[in-house]
C-alpha distance (Angstrom), angle and dihedral (degrees) to the residues before:
residue distance angle dihedral
M1 . . .
Q2 3.77 . .
E3 3.78 114.3 .
F4 3.80 123.3 -132.3
I5 3.80 119.9 -162.3
A6 3.81 124.0 178.3
N7 3.78 138.8 150.5
G8 3.75 121.9 -143.2
R9 3.78 141.0 108.1
V10 3.77 140.3 -70.4
A11 3.82 103.9 -95.2
S12 3.80 96.7 -170.4
I13 3.77 143.5 -21.8
P14 3.81 115.3 -144.8
D15 3.80 122.1 -134.7
D16 3.81 90.1 -111.5
A17 3.84 93.7 48.1
V18 3.81 96.0 126.5
G19 3.78 118.8 61.5
K20 3.79 144.5 138.9
T21 3.78 130.5 -105.3
A22 3.80 121.7 -129.7
N23 3.81 89.6 -94.1
G24 3.82 93.2 49.9
H25 3.80 102.1 -100.3
V26 3.80 118.7 140.6
S27 3.79 117.5 -108.0
F28 3.80 128.6 -166.3
K29 3.80 127.9 -168.9
F30 3.79 133.4 -171.8
E31 3.79 142.2 153.7
F32 3.80 118.2 -101.7
V33 3.83 126.8 -160.7
C34 3.79 129.7 -166.2
D35 3.80 136.4 160.4
S36 3.79 113.8 -92.1
S37 3.80 125.3 -146.6
Q38 3.81 88.6 -106.5
Q39 3.77 114.0 97.0
D40 3.78 134.9 -153.5
Q41 3.81 124.1 -129.9
E42 3.81 90.8 -81.1
G43 3.81 93.5 52.4
K44 3.80 95.2 -107.0
G45 3.79 118.0 138.2
L46 3.79 115.4 -101.8
P47 3.80 114.0 -125.6
A48 3.80 120.5 -109.2
F49 3.82 117.2 -157.2
F50 3.81 125.3 -153.9
H51 3.80 134.1 -176.4
V52 3.82 107.7 -131.0
Q53 3.79 127.0 -164.4
V54 3.82 125.2 -178.0
Y55 3.80 131.6 -178.4
G56 3.79 142.5 -153.4
K57 3.79 125.1 4.7
Q58 3.82 91.4 -12.4
A59 3.82 89.1 57.3
E60 3.82 91.7 50.7
I61 3.80 93.0 51.5
M62 3.81 94.6 44.2
A63 3.82 92.9 48.1
Q64 3.81 89.6 56.3
S65 3.80 98.0 43.3
L66 3.83 108.9 34.6
S67 3.78 127.8 82.5
K68 3.79 134.8 167.1
G69 3.80 109.0 -63.4
S70 3.81 95.6 20.6
P71 3.81 111.4 146.0
I72 3.79 111.5 -120.6
L73 3.81 141.3 172.8
I74 3.80 113.5 -139.5
K75 3.79 122.2 -155.6
G76 3.76 120.5 172.8
E77 3.77 147.2 80.4
I78 3.78 127.1 -51.3
I79 3.78 111.4 -135.8
Q80 3.79 117.1 -169.2
R81 3.77 119.2 -157.0
P82 3.79 127.8 -177.1
Y83 3.78 114.7 -105.2
T84 3.78 116.9 -129.2
N85 3.78 119.7 -173.7
Q86 3.81 127.6 -157.5
Q87 3.83 91.7 -88.7
């Protein structure tokens, strides 16, 4: 497993952020934003957005304590999945 570590902020929390997995564990999802190493013309870091999903006890705690704009350190694995639309 490759490890991803970044600090940033909670960009948004959708209305359906808290859910349950098929086996009954709590899940929590939110959007995370951090500055990337790429820079704009003024030398400011360009934002990078990530969809984050956590499970179990960690999900329960994060659902109760995070809000939009909350500073957060993310450590985990990036999993890429192909996107398929309705067509």
